[in-house]
Structures are given as C-alpha cells and as structure tokens.
C-alpha positions in Angstrom: -14.9 -56.1 -211.9 -17.0 -53.1 -212.9 -16.5 -51.6 -209.4 -12.8 -52.3 -209.6 -12.6 -50.6 -213.0 -14.6 -47.6 -211.7 -12.2 -47.2 -208.7 -9.2 -47.6 -211.0 -10.5 -44.7 -213.1 -10.8 -42.6 -209.9 -7.2 -43.4 -209.1 -5.9 -42.4 -212.5 -4.8 -38.9 -211.3 -2.7 -40.6 -208.7 -1.1 -42.9 -211.2 -0.4 -40.0 -213.5 1.4 -38.3 -210.7 3.6 -41.4 -210.3 4.4 -41.2 -214.0 5.3 -37.5 -213.7 7.6 -38.5 -210.9 9.2 -41.1 -213.2 9.6 -38.5 -215.9 11.2 -36.1 -213.5 13.7 -38.8 -212.3 14.4 -40.2 -215.8 14.8 -37.0 -217.8 15.3 -34.2 -215.3 17.6 -36.0 -212.9 15.3 -35.3 -210.0 15.7 -37.4 -206.9 13.2 -38.1 -204.1 16.1 -37.4 -201.7 15.9 -33.8 -202.6 12.4 -33.4 -201.1 12.5 -36.2 -198.5 13.6 -33.9 -195.7 10.8 -31.5 -196.4 8.3 -34.3 -196.5 9.7 -35.9 -193.2 10.0 -32.8 -191.1 7.4 -30.4 -192.4 4.7 -31.9 -194.7 4.1 -35.3 -193.1 3.8 -34.0 -189.5 1.4 -31.3 -190.8 -0.8 -34.0 -192.5 -0.7 -36.1 -189.3 -1.6 -33.1 -187.1 -4.5 -31.9 -189.3 -5.8 -35.5 -189.8 -5.9 -36.3 -186.1 -7.4 -33.0 -185.3 -10.3 -33.8 -187.7 -10.7 -37.4 -186.4 -13.5 -38.3 -183.8 -11.2 -39.3 -180.9 -12.1 -41.7 -178.2 -9.9 -44.0 -176.0 -10.4 -46.8 -178.5 -9.3 -44.6 -181.4 -6.2 -43.4 -179.5 -5.2 -47.0 -179.0 -5.3 -47.7 -182.7 -1.6 -46.9 -183.4 -0.6 -49.4 -180.7 -2.9 -52.0 -182.2 -1.4 -51.5 -185.7 2.1 -51.5 -184.2 1.4 -54.8 -182.4 0.0 -56.4 -185.6 2.9 -55.2 -187.7 5.4 -56.5 -185.1 3.7 -60.0 -184.9 3.5 -60.3 -188.7 7.1 -59.1 -189.2 8.7 -61.3 -186.6 6.6 -64.3 -187.7 7.6 -63.9 -191.3 11.2 -63.5 -190.3 11.1 -66.8 -188.3 9.6 -68.5 -191.4 12.0 -67.2 -194.1 15.1 -67.8 -192.1 14.5 -71.5 -192.7 14.8 -70.9 -196.5 16.9 -67.8 -196.9 20.3 -67.9 -195.3 21.8 -64.6 -196.3 21.4 -61.2 -194.7 18.4 -60.2 -196.8 16.1 -62.3 -194.5 16.4 -59.6 -191.9 14.6 -57.2 -194.3 11.5 -59.3 -194.3 9.9 -57.7 -191.2 10.1 -54.3 -192.9 8.7 -55.7 -196.1 5.7 -57.4 -194.4 5.0 -55.3 -191.3 5.2 -51.8 -192.8 3.8 -50.5 -196.0 3.7 -47.4 -198.2 0.8 -46.2 -196.0 1.7 -42.5 -196.4 2.7 -41.5 -199.9 0.5 -44.2 -201.4 -2.2 -44.7 -198.8 -3.1 -41.2 -197.7 -4.3 -40.0 -201.2 -6.3 -43.2 -201.6 -7.8 -42.9 -198.1 -8.8 -39.3 -198.8 -10.5 -40.3 -202.0 -12.3 -43.2 -200.4 -13.1 -42.0 -196.9 -13.2 -38.2 -197.0 -12.0 -35.9 -194.3 -13.2 -37.8 -191.2 -12.2 -41.2 -192.5 -8.8 -39.8 -193.5 -8.2 -38.8 -189.8 -9.0 -42.3 -188.6 -6.7 -43.8 -191.3 -3.8 -41.5 -190.3 -4.3 -42.6 -186.6 -4.0 -46.2 -187.7 -1.1 -45.4 -190.1 1.1 -44.0 -187.3 1.4 -47.5 -185.9 3.2 -48.8 -189.0 5.5 -45.8 -188.9 6.5 -46.6 -185.3 7.1 -50.2 -186.3 9.2 -49.2 -189.3 11.5 -47.0 -187.2 11.8 -49.2 -184.1 11.2 -53.0 -184.3 11.6 -53.1 -188.1 14.8 -51.2 -188.1 16.2 -53.1 -185.1 15.6 -56.5 -186.8 17.0 -55.3 -190.1 20.2 -54.2 -188.4 20.8 -57.8 -187.2 22.2 -56.5 -183.9 24.5 -54.0 -185.5 22.5 -51.3 -183.8 21.1 -51.6 -180.2 17.7 -51.0 -178.8 18.8 -47.5 -177.7 19.5 -46.5 -181.3 16.0 -47.8 -182.3 14.4 -45.8 -179.6 16.3 -42.7 -180.5 15.0 -43.0 -184.1 11.5 -43.1 -182.8 12.2 -40.1 -180.5 13.4 -38.1 -183.5 10.2 -38.7 -185.5 8.4 -35.3 -185.7 5.1 -37.1 -186.7 5.0 -38.7 -183.2 5.0 -35.2 -181.6 2.4 -33.9 -184.1 0.2 -36.9 -183.2 0.5 -36.3 -179.5 -0.2 -32.6 -179.8 -3.2 -33.2 -182.0 -4.6 -35.7 -179.6 -4.3 -33.3 -176.6 -5.8 -30.4 -178.6 -8.6 -32.5 -180.0 -9.6 -33.9 -176.6 -9.6 -30.3 -175.3 -12.0 -29.4 -178.1 -9.5 -27.0 -179.6 -9.9 -26.7 -183.4 -7.6 -25.4 -186.1 -8.4 -21.7 -186.8 -10.2 -21.1 -190.0 -7.4 -18.9 -191.2 -5.0 -21.8 -191.2 -7.4 -24.3 -192.9 -6.2 -23.4 -196.4 -2.6 -23.9 -195.3 -3.2 -27.4 -194.1 -5.3 -28.2 -197.2 -2.4 -27.1 -199.4 0.1 -29.1 -197.3 -2.1 -32.2 -197.7 -2.2 -31.6 -201.4 1.6 -31.3 -201.5 1.9 -34.5 -199.5 -0.2 -36.4 -202.1 1.5 -34.9 -205.1 5.1 -35.0 -203.9 4.6 -38.4 -202.2 3.3 -40.1 -205.3 6.1 -38.4 -207.4 8.7 -39.7 -205.0 7.4 -43.2 -205.9 7.9 -42.5 -209.5 11.3 -41.0 -208.9 12.3 -44.2 -207.0 11.0 -46.4 -209.7 13.2 -44.5 -212.2 16.3 -45.4 -210.2 15.6 -49.1 -210.0 17.1 -51.5 -212.5 14.7 -54.5 -212.1 14.7 -57.3 -209.6 18.1 -58.3 -208.3 19.0 -61.4 -206.4 16.8 -64.0 -204.7 13.4 -64.6 -206.3 12.5 -66.6 -203.2 12.8 -63.5 -201.1 10.4 -61.6 -203.4 7.9 -64.5 -203.3 7.9 -64.5 -199.5 7.6 -60.7 -199.4 4.6 -60.8 -201.8 3.0 -63.6 -199.8 3.4 -61.8 -196.4 2.4 -58.3 -197.7 -0.5 -59.2 -200.1 -1.8 -62.4 -198.6 -1.1 -62.7 -194.8 -1.5 -59.0 -193.9 -4.9 -58.7 -195.7 -6.1 -61.9 -194.1 -5.2 -60.6 -190.7 -7.0 -57.3 -191.4 -10.1 -59.2 -192.6 -10.0 -61.4 -189.5 -9.8 -58.3 -187.3 -12.7 -56.7 -189.2 -14.9 -59.8 -188.8 -14.0 -60.4 -185.1 -14.6 -56.8 -184.1 -17.8 -56.5 -186.2 -19.3 -59.7 -185.0 -17.8 -60.4 -181.5 -16.2 -57.4 -179.8 -18.0 -54.4 -181.3 -15.4 -51.9 -180.3 -14.7 -50.0 -183.6 -16.9 -48.5 -186.3 -16.8 -49.7 -189.9 -14.6 -46.7 -190.9 -11.8 -48.1 -188.7 -12.1 -51.6 -190.2 -11.8 -50.1 -193.7 -8.8 -48.0 -192.7 -7.0 -51.1 -191.3 -7.8 -53.0 -194.5 -6.4 -50.3 -196.7 -3.2 -50.3 -194.6 -2.9 -54.0 -195.2 -3.0 -53.8 -199.0 -0.5 -51.0 -199.6 2.8 -51.9 -201.2 6.1 -52.3 -199.4 7.3 -49.0 -198.0 9.8 -47.1 -200.1 11.7 -46.4 -196.8 12.7 -50.1 -196.8 15.2 -49.3 -199.5 16.5 -46.3 -197.5 17.0 -48.5 -194.4 18.6 -51.4 -196.5 21.0 -48.9 -198.0 21.9 -47.4 -194.6 22.6 -50.8 -193.2 24.2 -52.1 -196.4 21.8 -55.1 -196.2 20.9 -56.2 -199.7 19.8 -52.8 -200.9 19.4 -53.9 -204.6 17.2 -56.8 -203.5 15.0 -54.4 -201.5 14.8 -51.9 -204.3 13.7 -54.5 -206.9 11.1 -56.0 -204.5 9.7 -52.5 -203.6 9.4 -51.7 -207.3 7.5 -54.9 -208.1 5.0 -54.5 -205.2 4.4 -50.9 -206.1 3.5 -51.8 -209.7 1.4 -54.7 -208.5 -0.5 -52.5 -206.1 -1.7 -50.2 -208.9 -4.1 -53.0 -210.0 -4.3 -54.9 -206.7 -5.7 -52.1 -204.6 -8.7 -51.3 -206.8 -9.6 -54.9 -207.1 -9.4 -55.6 -203.3 -11.2 -52.4 -202.3 -14.1 -53.2 -204.8 -14.4 -56.7 -203.2 -14.2 -55.6 -199.6 -16.2 -52.4 -199.7 
C-alpha cells in the first residue's frame, strides 16, 4: 500500500486538474464540447504523431494497434453476448464500448508519461490507437444495433485524423526522419495541453452528470468487464509473451496493462447520445468508473509494476 500511496501522491496534480474542470463546468458553465473539436482535430493527432515519432518502431510494434483492436473486439463482443441474457433493453448494445474501449487518451496519456517517460509514452500511444479504432468502428457499429451500416462505421474511421497522424509518423520514423528541434517545444506544449484539457474535460463531464440512472445490473457488468476481465486478459498476454513467445519488451506489457485499467471512455456518452441509446445510463456508469479509477489505478500499478 505504501507504493500505491506514493503513486497516488504523484497523480495528485492530475486529480487537481479534474477538479478544476469540475469547477469550470459547475460555476463557469464551461463545457467539454467547446474544446472537443480542437482536441480531436489538432491536439490529439499532434500527440499521436510526436509519440509515434519518439517510439522505437519495429514490425512487432507497428502491429500493436491491431493486437489491441483485436483484444478490444473479442472482449466487447463476448461481453455483449453475456449481458444480452440478462439485460433485454437497448442499453446492452453499449456494453462493447464500455468494456472494449477506455479513457486511454485523456486519462491514460498523462499517467503513461508520468510512469514511462518519453519512449514509453510512444509505445503506449501506439497501443492506444487500437482502442480508438475499436471505439469508432466495431464499438460504434454494435451500439447502433443495425441503425447504421458497416459503411458508416468505416467512414467514421476514415475521418479520424489520428489514423493519418499515426501512418505519417510510422513512415517518417522508419525513414529515420526526426522532428526538427525548432518544433520540439511546440509538440511539448501540445502534449501539455492534451493532458490539462483532457483531464479538465473529465471534470466538466462529471459536473453534467446527475448520478447513476437506470439499471444497476448494467453498471455491475460494465465494472466487471472493464476492471476485472480486461486486466486479466492483459496480465495473461503479459505472462504468455514474457514466458512463451518473447516478442515484446516489458515496456509494451506495461503499456497494455495500463490501457486495461483505464476507466470507461467519455466518448461512450457521446455515442450513446448520438444514437439515443440509454445516454443517462452511459453517463452515470462513466462517472462511477472514472471516480473508481482514481484509486484503482494507483493500487493496480503498484501491484503490477
């Protein structure tokens, strides 16, 4: 517990940023929607680009987003099959998003930078992209319950600027092209903005929630899938690769584990609202997992690392 408390103390600035976001939303009427576009189309692609440029790339590392995407898809579909036996309303279709994706960006990137440093952050971002692809393709498609077709899901992925930032960074990195020193401060500032604004968005989102609404069974299954099943799968991958396959270095194992313990993605609420599929249920569940993760992440990291 001493290690968990020490990590918790290091994370206090991040938690304070969440509180500042809550204050902004509660008393200044600020909304995460006001800065979401800037984050999606400018800041996030910049962080992905600079992170991948700093990562030590190899064919195995380049395949990491597809590995993460595959794991997210299997977990999300498996949980959906399970909960449909017990939850009969439309909220069941949100379960793949709740379990398969996570707040790997706004929440995970600042923690990854704190834990892993520059090089480890690059590997984390490469892994993180797989959950982003899942969220905007398979996760969205399943949540839509057939309301939107495969073409719409693919178009959503095609519109993700982070995908193109990742591809460009991979090509330049493999060509041994580096970011010019004159632009290094710019990318450092953008990464700082990503951390601050991303954590504040979480606080702003919390200020707009009004507690858990709806089916407690849904929340229980979401917690089980996100904080029990996903971490167990990440630990199994860690053990198998470290003891049997020997493909990846420990930094990758740790990055995958961190992805597995992040709370449910805030974008789940956005998608639920867009599809008019139990948005209040999604909002309440995201709120609870975010609050739970504030203590859960330090404890799990201290035990695993």
